[in-house]
N, C-alpha and C positions, 0 to 999 in steps of 0.2 A: 682240094685243089689238084689239078691234073699233074702238076710238077712232082708231087709226092706219091703218085700211084704205085710205083714199083719199089719205093724206098722201104728198107727193112731196119733202119737204125742209123747210128752215127759211127764214123771212123775218126779217131782222134790221132793227130800227128803230135808227137811229144813236144816238138819245138813250138808249135802254135798254141797248144793248150797251156804250156808254161808261160809263153809270152803274154797271152791274154790274162792269165792270172796275175803275173808280176806287173805288167804295164797298166792294166785296166781293172784289176781285181774282179775278173769275170771267170767263174769256174765252168767246167764242162757241163755240170748239171744245170747251172743257170742258163747256159746257151740252149740246152735241150728244152727247158721250160718255155723259152720265147717261141719256139716252134709249135708249142701246144696252145698258144694264145689264139682264141677264136677270132680275135680282131686284128691279128697280125697283118702287116702290109708287106707284100713281096713284089719285087721288080727285078727285071734282068739288069745285068751290069756288063754290057759288052765292052765298055771303055777300059776295063782293068785286066783283060786277059785276051791274048791272041790264040792261046793253045787249048783252052777249055771254056765251056759256058759257065759264067759266074752269075750269081744272084745276090740280092740284098734283102734282108728281112728286118723289120722293126716290130718288136713284140715285147709284151709285158711278162715278167717273171711272176712266180707265185707270191713273192713279197712286194710286188708293185714296181720293181725296177724296170725301166724301159731300155731295151738294148738295141743297138744297131749291129747287125751281123752280116759279114760277107761270107758266102759259102758257095760250094759247088756240089754236084752230085756225081760220084764216081761209082759206076756199076749200080749197086743198090743201096749205097750209103751216102749220107750227108756228111760232107767234110767241111768243117768250119775253118775259114782262112783267118778271119779276125773278128773280134767282138769287143764292144765298148759301150759305154753309156751314150745315149742319143745326145746330139747337140740341141740348141734351142729351136732351130728351124725344124729339125726332125721331130722333136717333141710336139711342137705346134701342129705339124701335119698329122701325126698319129692321133692326137687328142681331137682334132677336127673330125676325123673318121669315126670316133666313138659316138659322136652326137647324132 
C-alpha cells in the first residue's frame, strides 16, 4: 500500500503504549502484528485530527485477535495513537472482506 512506502518502523509514545496495554490489554508487538495482516483494512480518519493526517486500521494478530488501531505517520515511522479490540460492527466488516 502506498501509505507505507517510506515507513521504516514504529515510534512508541510511552503514554500511549502503556495506556493501550492497561486499558485494552494490547501490547506494542500485537499492534505491529496487525499491520502485517495481508487482509488489513485501512482508511483515513480526517474527523479526529486537525493538525496531522490520521488513519485507522483493522487487522488480525498472529493469535487471531482482531484490533482496531488509530495511527499517524510521522516522518518515516508509524505512531500508534490508540489500539483496542474491534467492536461487533468492525468485526463484521472485517470478516466480510475475508470472503
